[in-house]
C-alpha positions in Angstrom: 19.6 -11.4 7.2 16.0 -11.6 7.3 15.1 -8.1 9.4 18.1 -6.7 7.6 16.0 -6.6 3.6 12.6 -6.5 5.7 14.1 -2.3 6.8 15.3 -2.0 3.7 12.8 -2.8 1.7 10.6 -0.1 4.5 12.7 2.2 3.5 13.2 2.3 -0.3 9.3 1.6 -0.5 8.3 4.6 2.3 10.3 7.5 -0.2 9.0 5.3 -3.1 5.2 6.5 -2.0 5.3 10.2 -1.2 4.0 10.7 -5.1 0.5 9.6 -4.8 -0.1 11.4 -1.8 1.3 14.8 -2.6 -0.9 15.1 -5.7 -3.2 17.1 -4.3 0.0 19.1 -3.1 1.5 19.7 -6.1 -1.8 20.3 -7.7 -2.2 23.8 -5.5 1.1 24.7 -5.1 2.5 24.4 -8.7 -1.1 25.7 -9.7 -0.9 22.2 -12.3 -4.4 20.7 -13.5 -5.1 16.7 -11.7 -4.2 15.6 -15.5 -0.3 17.3 -15.0 -0.3 15.0 -11.9 -2.3 12.2 -12.8 0.5 11.6 -16.0 3.7 12.3 -14.1 2.6 9.8 -11.4 2.2 7.6 -13.8 5.1 8.0 -15.8 7.3 8.0 -12.7 6.1 4.2 -11.6 6.2 2.8 -15.6 10.2 4.3 -15.7 10.9 3.0 -12.3 9.3 -0.9 -13.0 10.8 -1.0 -16.8 14.1 -0.5 -16.0 13.8 -3.3 -13.5 14.8 -6.1 -16.2 17.5 -4.2 -17.1 18.7 -3.6 -13.1 18.1 -7.7 -12.5 20.3 -8.8 -15.9 23.4 -7.1 -14.9 22.7 -6.8 -10.8 22.4 -11.0 -11.0 26.1 -11.6 -11.7 27.5 -9.1 -9.1 29.3 -10.7 -6.4 27.8 -9.5 -3.3 24.2 -8.5 -3.9 24.2 -6.7 -0.4 26.3 -4.6 -1.5 24.1 -3.8 -4.0 21.5 -3.3 -1.9 22.8 -1.3 0.5 23.8 1.1 -2.3 20.7 1.2 -4.3 19.1 2.3 -0.2 22.2 4.9 -0.1 20.9 6.5 -3.8 17.3 6.7 -2.4 18.5 8.3 0.7 20.0 10.9 -1.6 17.0 11.4 -3.3 14.7 12.1 -0.7 17.4 14.7 0.8 17.2 16.4 -2.8 13.1 16.2 -3.1 12.9 18.5 0.3 14.8 21.1 -1.0 12.5 24.0 -3.0 12.7 22.6 -6.5 10.7 23.6 -9.7 8.2 20.7 -11.2 11.2 19.9 -13.2 13.3 19.1 -11.1 11.3 17.3 -8.1 10.4 15.6 -10.9 13.7 14.9 -12.1 14.2 13.6 -8.0 11.9 11.4 -8.2 13.0 9.3 -11.8 16.4 8.7 -9.6 14.1 7.4 -6.9 12.7 5.3 -8.9 15.8 4.7 -10.3 17.0 3.3 -7.0 13.5 1.5 -6.0 14.3 -0.3 -9.5 17.6 -1.7 -8.8 16.6 -3.2 -5.3 12.9 -5.3 -6.0 14.7 -8.2 -8.1 17.2 -9.1 -6.0 16.3 -8.6 -2.6 13.2 -10.1 -3.7 15.6 -12.9 -5.4 17.8 -13.1 -1.8 14.4 -13.3 0.2 12.9 -16.3 -1.9 16.2 -18.1 -2.4 16.4 -17.7 2.1 13.0 -18.7 3.3 10.9 -19.6 0.5 6.9 -18.3 -0.4 7.2 -17.0 3.5 10.7 -15.1 3.4 9.4 -13.0 0.2 6.6 -12.9 2.1 8.0 -10.9 4.3 10.1 -8.5 2.7 7.7 -8.0 0.8 6.6 -6.9 3.8 8.5 -4.6 5.1 7.8 -2.6 1.8 4.1 -2.9 2.3 4.6 -1.3 5.9 7.1 1.3 4.4 4.3 2.5 2.5 1.7 2.0 5.6 4.0 5.1 6.9 5.2 6.5 4.0 1.5 8.7 2.9 1.1 9.6 6.5 4.2 10.7 6.9 4.5 13.2 3.6 0.9 14.4 4.4 1.6 14.9 7.8 4.7 17.2 7.1 3.1 19.2 4.2 0.2 19.9 5.9 2.0 20.8 9.6 5.5 22.2 8.0 7.2 21.7 4.6 8.8 19.2 3.1 12.1 20.1 4.5 11.9 18.2 7.2 12.2 15.1 5.8 15.6 15.3 4.1 16.7 15.0 8.6 14.4 12.1 8.4 15.7 10.5 5.7 19.2 10.9 7.1 18.3 9.2 10.4 17.0 6.5 8.3 19.4 5.6 6.2 22.1 5.9 9.4 20.8 3.8 11.3 20.1 1.4 8.3 24.5 2.1 7.1 25.1 0.0 10.7 22.9 -2.2 10.3 24.7 -3.3 6.7 27.9 -3.2 7.9 27.3 -5.6 10.2 27.1 -8.3 7.8 28.7 -6.7 5.0 30.8 -10.0 5.6 28.2 -11.4 4.4 28.7 -12.5 0.7 24.9 -13.6 0.1 24.3 -13.6 -3.9 21.5 -15.7 -6.0 22.0 -18.5 -8.2 22.6 -17.4 -12.0 21.8 -18.9 -15.5 22.7 -17.0 -18.5 19.8 -14.7 -19.4 17.9 -15.9 -22.1 14.4 -14.3 -24.2 13.1 -18.0 -24.2 13.0 -17.3 -20.4 9.6 -15.0 -20.9 7.0 -17.0 -22.5 7.0 -19.6 -19.3 7.1 -16.6 -17.4 3.8 -14.1 -19.7 0.8 -15.4 -16.9 1.9 -14.1 -14.3 3.0 -11.6 -15.9 -0.5 -10.1 -17.5 -2.0 -10.4 -14.2 0.4 -8.8 -12.3 0.2 -6.0 -15.4 -3.4 -6.1 -15.0 -3.3 -5.8 -11.4 -0.8 -3.0 -11.0 -3.6 -0.3 -13.6 -5.9 -0.9 -11.7 -3.9 -0.3 -8.4 -1.6 2.9 -10.4 -5.0 4.5 -11.1 -6.6 3.9 -7.3 -3.8 4.9 -5.7 -3.3 8.2 -7.8 -7.5 8.9 -8.2 -7.9 8.2 -5.0 -6.2 11.0 -2.9 -7.4 13.6 -6.1 -10.7 12.4 -5.0 -11.0 12.8 -1.8 -9.5 16.3 -2.1 -12.4 17.3 -4.2 -14.5 17.1 -0.1 -12.2 16.6 2.4 -9.6 17.7 3.7 -6.0 16.4 1.8 -5.0 14.3 4.9 -7.7 12.1 4.1 -6.4 10.4 1.2 -2.9 9.9 2.8 -5.4 8.0 6.3 -6.7 6.2 3.0 -3.8 4.8 1.9 -1.8 4.1 4.1 -4.5 1.7 6.2 -5.0 0.5 2.4 -1.5 -1.3 2.4 -1.6 -1.8 6.4 -4.7 -4.3 5.4 -2.7 -5.2 2.9 0.5 -6.2 4.6 -2.4 -8.5 6.5 -3.8 -9.8 3.4 0.1 -10.8 1.7 0.7 -13.0 4.2 -3.3 -14.7 3.3 -2.3 -15.1 0.0 0.9 -17.1 0.8 -0.8 -19.2 3.3 -2.9 -19.9 0.2 -1.1 -21.7 -1.8 -1.2 -24.5 0.5 -4.5 -24.9 -0.6 -5.5 -23.6 -3.3 -4.0 -23.0 -7.3 -2.5 -19.8 -7.6 -5.7 -18.9 -9.6 -8.6 -18.9 -7.3 -6.0 -16.2 -4.9 -5.9 -14.3 -8.6 -10.1 -14.8 -9.3 -10.5 -12.9 -5.6 -7.7 -11.0 -5.9 -9.8 -9.1 -9.1 -13.1 -9.8 -8.3 -12.8 -7.4 -5.0 -10.0 -4.8 -6.2 -12.6 -4.2 -9.2 -16.6 -3.8 -6.8 -14.6 -1.8 -4.5 -12.8 0.6 -7.3 -16.5 0.5 -9.2 -18.7 1.6 -5.9 -16.0 3.8 -3.6 -16.9 7.2 -6.3 -20.5 6.8 -5.9 -19.4 7.7 -1.7 -18.8 11.1 -0.6 -19.1 9.1 3.0 -15.7 8.6 5.6 -16.5 5.5 6.8 -18.1 4.4 4.0 -14.9 5.4 1.7 -13.2 4.0 4.2 -14.7 -0.1 3.8 -14.7 0.5 0.2 -11.0 1.1 -0.1 -9.4 -1.0 2.8 -11.5 -3.4 1.1 -10.4 -2.9 -2.9 -6.6 -2.5 -1.2 -7.1 -5.9 0.5 -7.7 -7.8 -2.8 -5.4 -5.8 -4.4 -2.2 -6.9 -1.9 -3.7 -10.9 -1.8 -1.5 -12.0 -4.9 1.7 -9.7 -3.6 4.4 -12.7 -3.2 2.3 -15.8 -3.8 3.1 -14.4 -7.9 6.4 -13.6 -7.3 6.9 -17.2 -5.8 5.6 -18.6 -8.6 7.7 -16.9 -10.7 10.9 -17.9 -8.8 9.3 -22.0 -8.7 8.8 -22.0 -12.4 12.1 -20.8 -13.5 14.7 -21.9 -9.7 18.2 -21.6 -11.7 17.0 -17.6 -12.6 16.1 -16.1 -9.9 16.6 -12.9 -10.1 15.3 -12.2 -13.6 12.2 -13.9 -11.8 11.7 -11.7 -10.2 11.9 -9.0 -12.1 9.7 -9.8 -14.6 6.9 -10.5 -11.8 7.5 -7.0 -10.3 9.0 -4.7 -12.6 8.7 -5.3 -16.5 5.0 -6.5 -15.0 4.1 -2.6 -13.3 5.7 -1.3 -16.5 3.4 -3.3 -18.7 -0.2 -2.1 -15.6 1.6 1.5 -15.0 2.2 2.4 -19.0 -1.7 1.2 -19.2 -2.1 4.1 -16.3 -0.7 6.1 -17.9 -2.9 5.8 -21.1 -5.6 6.6 -18.9 -4.7 9.2 -16.9 -4.0 11.2 -19.9 -6.6 10.5 -22.0 -9.0 10.8 -18.8 -7.1 12.2 -16.1 -9.5 15.7 -15.6 -12.4 12.8 -15.1 -11.4 11.5 -11.3 -15.2 10.2 -10.6 -15.1 8.3 -14.2 -11.4 6.4 -13.9 -12.6 5.0 -10.3 -16.2 3.3 -12.1 -14.1 2.2 -15.1 -11.2 0.2 -12.8 -14.0 -0.7 -11.3 -16.3 -2.1 -13.9 -13.1 -3.5 -15.6 -11.7 -5.6 -12.9 -15.0 -7.7 -12.6 -14.9 -8.4 -16.2 -10.8 -9.1 -15.8 -12.4 -11.9 -12.9 -14.8 -13.0 -14.5 -12.4 -13.6 -18.0 -10.1 -15.9 -15.7 -12.9 -17.4 -14.1 -13.6 -19.4 -17.8 -10.1 -19.5 -18.6 -8.2 -20.7 -15.9 -4.6 -20.7 -17.0 -2.9 -23.2 -17.5 0.8 -22.3 -16.1 -1.1 -21.0 -12.9 -3.5 -24.0 -11.9 -0.4 -25.7 -9.9 
């Protein structure tokens, strides 16, 4: 069952990883400027994450969570099929909204089920599925655009959806369920430190992954941006498991500090070079640092509210992501035409957050 959740997550995040690497294509194909494209991409991230708690509160009551995950998967597959059609930018953006709504309905349930089954390791394995999808997605979509068009995406999506459907029907009788307690706004304050730190981290990574392909495309072929994003997620695959392993040895605030300081240093120096090898080194270092806390913080949230795992997951993921994506949306709206400045400013702010965390050490993040 853990493998099925891994594969479902792979597909969802494979599809959801398309917008950022397609940034240069959207600029060229639709005659748009970088500000418009970066604002559109960050707006998608905000919408998809903001509605996660809404889905968590509603879907936490359903009888078969596995069936709910399959419906989210099917909606994502349908969105990718629409995405492969020749659409205006408005219709394309509408299709991406549908895709990100499917993403939002999937994540809190998937993480909660994984946590109930296998604890921190289960969450890490579930997260690894999404990371794997994030590795393959940018390479897949940039290669298709450069070699063919977006049209073949429909056949790829149908093939993957068909395979996962067969896998789902093998387990359809298993009524996986997460313990559910009544929702109350009083649940949120205890999760506030995790929500805030994950949101700030999302702010930096959203800007990083949106503007990195735009920066690389200013002096190198578009494909390099997709490679950097994919390899960054690849190193994040291992960082995700390392973060969970570190939970047994150090307090959670230490892992968050290491994440922010590494992310800040990588982003600060990245736009100071146009040498591909050095870009690879700095980009991979930044992504490794960013992914270090991904599963660790979700596990921490579920441990704080074990009877509200779906809601806790939605706060540590969706609600926190929406906060970060809202900040990145505002930042991109103001400075979207200054690609280098955005990356450098993100690096400086990341270092400042790390130093502040070193001094504050939030009480709820000391376990």
